[in-house]
C-alpha positions as a LaTeX table, in Angstrom:
\begin{tabular}{lrrr}
\hline
Residue & $x$ (\AA) & $y$ (\AA) & $z$ (\AA) \\
\hline
Met1 & 0.00 & 0.00 & 0.00 \\
Pro2 & 1.56 & 3.35 & $-0.96$ \\
Ala3 & 2.31 & 5.87 & 1.77 \\
Ala4 & 0.20 & 8.97 & 2.19 \\
Pro5 & 1.67 & 12.09 & 0.59 \\
Gly6 & 4.22 & 13.69 & 2.88 \\
Asn7 & 4.59 & 10.46 & 4.86 \\
Asn8 & 7.07 & 8.74 & 2.58 \\
Tyr9 & 10.79 & 8.64 & 3.31 \\
Ala10 & 12.76 & 7.26 & 0.36 \\
Gly11 & 10.03 & 4.69 & $-0.16$ \\
Tyr12 & 9.44 & 3.93 & 3.55 \\
Thr13 & 6.25 & 4.65 & 5.45 \\
Leu14 & 6.26 & 5.99 & 8.98 \\
Glu15 & 5.43 & 2.49 & 10.26 \\
Glu16 & 8.41 & 1.08 & 8.36 \\
Ile17 & 10.71 & 3.81 & 9.67 \\
Lys18 & 10.04 & 3.01 & 13.33 \\
Pro19 & 11.75 & $-0.42$ & 13.33 \\
Leu20 & 14.55 & 1.01 & 11.19 \\
Cys21 & 15.10 & 3.65 & 13.89 \\
Lys22 & 15.45 & 0.88 & 16.46 \\
Leu23 & 17.96 & $-0.99$ & 14.31 \\
Phe24 & 19.82 & 2.26 & 13.67 \\
Ala25 & 20.05 & 2.98 & 17.41 \\
Gln26 & 21.46 & $-0.52$ & 18.02 \\
His27 & 23.94 & $-0.01$ & 15.20 \\
Ile28 & 25.39 & 3.25 & 16.50 \\
Ala29 & 25.38 & 2.09 & 20.15 \\
Glu30 & 27.90 & $-0.56$ & 19.05 \\
Gly31 & 30.32 & 2.24 & 18.12 \\
Leu32 & 29.61 & 2.23 & 14.39 \\
Ser33 & 29.19 & 5.34 & 12.25 \\
Asp34 & 25.89 & 6.60 & 10.90 \\
Thr35 & 27.08 & 6.24 & 7.33 \\
Cys36 & 27.78 & 2.50 & 7.45 \\
Phe37 & 24.19 & 1.60 & 8.42 \\
Val38 & 23.14 & $-0.84$ & 5.70 \\
Glu39 & 19.38 & $-1.14$ & 6.29 \\
Cys40 & 18.71 & 2.26 & 4.72 \\
Asp41 & 20.45 & 5.57 & 4.22 \\
Tyr42 & 20.91 & 7.20 & 7.64 \\
Arg43 & 19.66 & 10.51 & 6.20 \\
Thr44 & 16.28 & 8.87 & 5.63 \\
Ile45 & 15.96 & 8.30 & 9.38 \\
Tyr46 & 17.09 & 11.80 & 10.32 \\
Ser47 & 14.76 & 13.31 & 7.73 \\
Ala48 & 11.80 & 11.35 & 9.10 \\
Ile49 & 12.61 & 12.43 & 12.67 \\
Glu50 & 12.95 & 16.06 & 11.59 \\
Lys51 & 9.66 & 16.09 & 9.71 \\
His52 & 7.59 & 13.98 & 12.12 \\
Gly53 & 9.41 & 14.23 & 15.44 \\
Asp54 & 6.16 & 14.04 & 17.42 \\
Asp55 & 5.36 & 10.65 & 15.93 \\
Leu56 & 8.93 & 9.41 & 16.43 \\
Gln57 & 9.68 & 10.88 & 19.87 \\
Ser58 & 10.68 & 7.59 & 21.54 \\
Glu59 & 12.77 & 6.60 & 18.50 \\
Lys60 & 14.51 & 9.97 & 18.55 \\
Ser61 & 15.23 & 9.56 & 22.25 \\
Glu62 & 16.69 & 6.07 & 21.68 \\
Ile63 & 18.94 & 7.37 & 18.92 \\
Glu64 & 20.21 & 10.17 & 21.17 \\
Lys65 & 20.99 & 7.62 & 23.91 \\
Ala66 & 22.69 & 5.41 & 21.34 \\
Lys67 & 24.93 & 8.33 & 20.29 \\
Arg68 & 26.07 & 8.69 & 23.89 \\
Arg69 & 26.64 & 4.93 & 24.10 \\
Arg70 & 28.74 & 5.13 & 20.95 \\
Gln71 & 31.01 & 7.67 & 22.59 \\
Val72 & 31.21 & 5.53 & 25.74 \\
Phe73 & 32.18 & 2.56 & 23.57 \\
Trp74 & 35.09 & 4.45 & 22.02 \\
Glu75 & 36.22 & 6.01 & 25.29 \\
Arg76 & 36.33 & 2.55 & 26.87 \\
Glu77 & 38.48 & 1.40 & 23.96 \\
Gly78 & 40.84 & 4.25 & 24.79 \\
Leu79 & 40.93 & 3.24 & 28.45 \\
Lys80 & 41.85 & $-0.31$ & 27.43 \\
Leu81 & 44.71 & 1.10 & 25.35 \\
Thr82 & 46.04 & 3.26 & 28.18 \\
Thr83 & 45.88 & 0.52 & 30.79 \\
Gly84 & 47.47 & $-2.07$ & 28.53 \\
Glu85 & 44.33 & $-4.23$ & 28.53 \\
Ser86 & 44.39 & $-4.11$ & 24.74 \\
Glu87 & 47.01 & $-3.36$ & 22.13 \\
Gly88 & 46.67 & $-0.68$ & 19.53 \\
Asn89 & 47.84 & 2.67 & 18.30 \\
Ala90 & 47.00 & 5.51 & 20.68 \\
Thr91 & 47.60 & 8.12 & 17.98 \\
Ala92 & 45.12 & 6.41 & 15.68 \\
Trp93 & 42.63 & 6.25 & 18.55 \\
Ile94 & 42.99 & 9.99 & 19.24 \\
Phe95 & 42.58 & 10.73 & 15.53 \\
Asn96 & 39.45 & 8.56 & 15.56 \\
Met97 & 38.01 & 10.42 & 18.56 \\
Lys98 & 38.69 & 13.84 & 17.03 \\
Asn99 & 36.86 & 12.83 & 13.87 \\
Arg100 & 33.95 & 11.05 & 15.55 \\
Phe101 & 33.40 & 13.55 & 18.37 \\
Pro102 & 34.81 & 16.90 & 17.22 \\
Glu103 & 33.03 & 19.01 & 19.85 \\
Glu104 & 34.48 & 17.07 & 22.76 \\
Trp105 & 37.81 & 16.05 & 21.18 \\
Lys106 & 39.25 & 19.16 & 19.59 \\
Asp107 & 42.74 & 20.48 & 19.87 \\
Lys108 & 43.32 & 23.17 & 22.44 \\
Lys109 & 43.49 & 26.58 & 20.80 \\
Glu110 & 46.29 & 28.86 & 21.88 \\
Val111 & 45.40 & 32.54 & 22.17 \\
Asp112 & 48.13 & 35.11 & 21.65 \\
Asn113 & 47.70 & 37.95 & 24.12 \\
Ser114 & 51.07 & 39.55 & 23.50 \\
His115 & 49.79 & 42.75 & 21.93 \\
Glu116 & 52.03 & 45.74 & 21.54 \\
Phe117 & 50.46 & 49.04 & 22.47 \\
Lys118 & 51.74 & 51.86 & 20.31 \\
Asn119 & 51.53 & 55.41 & 21.62 \\
Ala120 & 50.47 & 54.09 & 25.02 \\
Pro121 & 51.60 & 56.23 & 27.95 \\
Ser122 & 54.29 & 54.87 & 30.21 \\
Tyr123 & 53.30 & 53.53 & 33.59 \\
Glu124 & 54.76 & 56.62 & 35.23 \\
Gln125 & 52.73 & 58.88 & 32.94 \\
Phe126 & 49.60 & 56.83 & 33.65 \\
Leu127 & 50.09 & 57.30 & 37.43 \\
Lys128 & 50.76 & 61.00 & 36.97 \\
Asp129 & 47.58 & 61.38 & 34.89 \\
Leu130 & 45.62 & 59.63 & 37.64 \\
Lys131 & 46.86 & 62.09 & 40.24 \\
Glu132 & 46.50 & 65.15 & 38.02 \\
Pro133 & 43.67 & 64.48 & 35.54 \\
Asp134 & 43.39 & 68.13 & 34.41 \\
Ala135 & 47.12 & 68.59 & 33.81 \\
Lys136 & 46.85 & 67.53 & 30.17 \\
\hline
\end{tabular}
């Protein structure tokens, strides 16, 4: 039976999207990326949630939890590396984390505060101006 107009996501009905959302949440909770989900294009799921979030509230919530579980999965992998519980390349792991979780795993930005003030009064002149504001 064809989907009602406006209720079709790349050929899927809302009722077909719901179990796909559950599978998608399981997929990403295992640490896998959105893009390698094979059941359907991940953008189909996000599009359905964006358009009909009220009808997919519990599915949206499960996907958000799964995203947090994905990060926990990868952070645990890093802990195993640092404690020697598993072998691997720490640099590759850090690179992985920066790409998967850019908001939380970004390089520290250095701020240069060494500005040169041209035509600024000397400290002595500044103190003198404080004592005698009308002397200028």
